[in-house]
C-alpha positions as a Markdown table, in Angstrom:
| # | Residue | x | y | z |
|---|---|---|---|---|
| 1 | Met | 34.2 | -32.5 | -183.7 |
| 2 | Tyr | 34.3 | -36.4 | -184.6 |
| 3 | Lys | 36.7 | -38.2 | -181.8 |
| 4 | Val | 37.3 | -42.0 | -181.6 |
| 5 | Asn | 36.3 | -42.4 | -178.0 |
| 6 | Ser | 37.3 | -46.1 | -177.1 |
| 7 | Ile | 37.4 | -49.6 | -178.6 |
| 8 | Ser | 35.3 | -52.4 | -176.7 |
| 9 | Lys | 36.6 | -56.2 | -176.0 |
| 10 | Glu | 34.0 | -56.8 | -178.9 |
| 11 | Arg | 35.8 | -54.6 | -181.4 |
| 12 | Trp | 33.6 | -51.9 | -181.4 |
| 13 | Ile | 34.8 | -48.6 | -182.0 |
| 14 | Phe | 32.7 | -45.9 | -180.7 |
| 15 | Ile | 32.6 | -42.5 | -182.2 |
| 16 | Ser | 31.3 | -39.4 | -181.0 |
| 17 | Ala | 30.4 | -36.0 | -182.8 |
| 18 | Asp | 29.7 | -32.8 | -181.5 |
| 19 | Asn | 29.7 | -34.3 | -178.0 |
| 20 | Ser | 26.2 | -35.9 | -179.1 |
| 21 | Phe | 25.1 | -39.5 | -179.1 |
| 22 | Asp | 21.7 | -38.9 | -180.4 |
| 23 | Glu | 22.2 | -37.3 | -183.5 |
| 24 | Leu | 21.2 | -39.1 | -186.6 |
| 25 | Asp | 22.9 | -36.5 | -189.1 |
| 26 | Thr | 26.2 | -36.9 | -187.8 |
| 27 | Phe | 26.3 | -40.5 | -188.5 |
| 28 | Ile | 24.8 | -40.1 | -192.0 |
| 29 | Thr | 27.9 | -37.7 | -192.8 |
| 30 | Leu | 30.3 | -40.1 | -191.3 |
| 31 | Leu | 29.0 | -42.9 | -193.3 |
| 32 | Lys | 29.1 | -40.8 | -196.6 |
| 33 | Ala | 32.7 | -39.5 | -196.0 |
| 34 | Tyr | 33.9 | -43.3 | -195.3 |
| 35 | Gln | 31.8 | -44.2 | -198.4 |
| 36 | Ala | 33.8 | -41.5 | -200.8 |
| 37 | Thr | 37.1 | -42.7 | -199.5 |
| 38 | Ile | 36.8 | -46.0 | -201.0 |
| 39 | Asp | 34.3 | -45.0 | -203.8 |
| 40 | Gly | 31.6 | -47.9 | -203.0 |
| 41 | Lys | 28.1 | -48.4 | -202.6 |
| 42 | Ile | 26.4 | -48.3 | -198.9 |
| 43 | Ser | 24.1 | -51.0 | -198.3 |
| 44 | Gln | 21.8 | -51.4 | -195.3 |
| 45 | Ile | 22.4 | -54.9 | -193.8 |
| 46 | Ser | 19.8 | -54.9 | -190.8 |
| 47 | Ala | 16.6 | -53.1 | -189.9 |
| 48 | Asn | 18.8 | -51.7 | -187.0 |
| 49 | Ala | 20.6 | -48.9 | -188.9 |
| 50 | Gln | 23.6 | -51.1 | -189.7 |
| 51 | Tyr | 25.5 | -50.1 | -192.9 |
| 52 | Ile | 28.5 | -51.6 | -194.9 |
| 53 | Ile | 30.3 | -50.3 | -198.0 |
| 54 | Glu | 30.4 | -53.2 | -200.4 |
| 55 | Ser | 34.1 | -52.4 | -201.6 |
| 56 | Asp | 35.2 | -51.9 | -197.7 |
| 57 | Pro | 38.5 | -53.8 | -197.9 |
| 58 | Leu | 38.1 | -54.0 | -194.0 |
| 59 | Asn | 34.5 | -54.9 | -193.9 |
| 60 | Leu | 33.5 | -52.5 | -191.4 |
| 61 | Val | 29.9 | -52.4 | -190.4 |
| 62 | Phe | 28.5 | -49.0 | -189.2 |
| 63 | Gln | 25.9 | -48.6 | -187.2 |
| 64 | Trp | 23.8 | -46.0 | -185.1 |
| 65 | Asp | 21.4 | -45.7 | -182.2 |
| 66 | Ser | 20.5 | -43.8 | -179.4 |
| 67 | Leu | 21.9 | -45.5 | -176.8 |
| 68 | Phe | 25.6 | -46.2 | -178.1 |
| 69 | Gly | 25.5 | -43.5 | -180.9 |
| 70 | Ile | 27.9 | -44.1 | -183.9 |
| 71 | Thr | 29.6 | -47.6 | -183.5 |
| 72 | Val | 32.0 | -49.2 | -186.0 |
| 73 | Val | 31.8 | -53.1 | -185.8 |
| 74 | Val | 35.1 | -54.4 | -186.7 |
| 75 | Pro | 35.1 | -58.2 | -187.7 |
| 76 | Leu | 37.7 | -60.9 | -186.5 |
| 77 | Glu | 39.4 | -60.7 | -189.8 |
| 78 | Thr | 40.5 | -56.9 | -189.7 |
| 79 | Asp | 43.1 | -55.8 | -188.0 |
| 80 | Ile | 41.9 | -53.7 | -185.1 |
| 81 | Ser | 44.7 | -51.0 | -185.2 |
| 82 | Val | 44.2 | -50.7 | -189.0 |
| 83 | Ala | 40.7 | -50.0 | -188.6 |
| 84 | Gln | 41.2 | -47.6 | -185.5 |
| 85 | Gly | 43.9 | -45.5 | -187.8 |
| 86 | Ala | 41.1 | -45.6 | -190.8 |
| 87 | Met | 38.0 | -43.9 | -188.1 |
| 88 | Thr | 40.9 | -41.7 | -186.6 |
| 89 | Arg | 41.8 | -40.4 | -190.3 |
| 90 | Leu | 38.2 | -40.1 | -191.3 |
| 91 | Cys | 37.5 | -38.3 | -188.0 |
| 92 | Asn | 40.4 | -35.9 | -188.4 |
| 93 | Lys | 39.2 | -35.3 | -192.0 |
| 94 | Leu | 35.5 | -34.6 | -191.1 |
| 95 | Asn | 36.9 | -32.0 | -188.2 |
| 96 | Cys | 38.9 | -29.9 | -191.2 |
| 97 | Lys | 35.8 | -29.6 | -193.2 |
């Protein structure tokens, strides 16, 4: 099950999947599901598993690592509540599959 766990003061949305923070496959599934909702191209923006979707109106940065798991970085110009809502809807959609 995907779930939005918390949002940090740094505007990071932490998402868990199947109660595991070390599964790269769950990150890839979430990233591809978000890509499908906005029909954009996934681009890697750093060597540290950070990705964007080029046509994303929210300009979210998706990242994964073994310490924090799935993290979505919300830029300052994006309303944090809108980003949280988008991630919650995405998690709910993935949970229904």
